[in-house]
N, C-alpha and C positions, 0 to 999 in steps of 0.2 A: 325731240322737239319736232312737231309737225308744223309745216307752213300752211297757212290758210289759203294761199293762192299759188297754184302750180302752173306749169307751162301750158297745160291743156286749157285751164280756165282763162289764162291771158289770151291765148289764141282764139278762144270762143268769144271773148269780149271784143277783141280786135276785128273778128269776122263779122259780128253783129253790128258794131257801131262804126268801124272803119271801112276802108275800101276792100281790104283783104286780110287774111289771117296774119300776114307779115307786115301789115300797115301799123307800125308802132308809133309813128311820128305825127299823125294827123291829130288835130285838136279834139275831134270827136272821140277817137280811141283813147286818148289820154284822159279826157274828162270821164269816160266810162270807167276806166281803171281807177281813177281817183275816187269816184263815187262808190265803187265796190269796196275799196279799202276803207273809206269813211264809214260805210255801213258796218263793216266788220269791227272797226275800232269803237264805234258807238255801242255795239252789243257788249264788247269787252268791258267798257267803262260802266255799263249798267251794273255789272257784278263787282267790279273792282273800282269803287268810287275814289280811292286815294292813290291811284296809279297816275301820278302827275306827269311822268315822262310820256306815257301814252297820251295823256290829255294834251300835252304840248305838241306831240306829233300829229294828233288829230286836227288841232287848230292850224298847223302849218299846211296840212293837206287841204283843208277847207279854203285857205288863202290861195293855194296854188290853183285849185279848181275855179275859184272866183276870178283869178287873173286870166285863166284860159277862157272862161266864159266871156269876160270883158273884151278879150281879144277877138273872139268870134263876133260879138256885137258890132265891133268897129269894122271888121273886114267883110262879113257876110251874115246878114241878119236872118236869112232863111235857114242857113245851117244851124245858127244858134237856136232858132225856134224849134227846129226838128230834133235836136239833141235834148233840149229841155223837155219836150213832150215825150220823147222816147224813154228818158230816164225818170220822168215824173218829178222833176225838180220844181221847187216852188216858184222861182222867178223865171 
């Protein structure tokens, strides 16, 4: 079984969107990781329409990302705008 996200990919995401490659706790780096996982699960569900466990996991991830984005809106609107623009999110 191969995993779709490895340590190098995580460090790359944290480097690009966080403060450093070891910055795993900032809202931006977590949102970037959630977005990567959401994209992967969406592609999986396009081929496996009846995989309901993955569908539930996807909805939970979307909710987590939404909560993190709402937190950023309340605390720092400029950081919110920057991460939404960088990731190409709709809102």
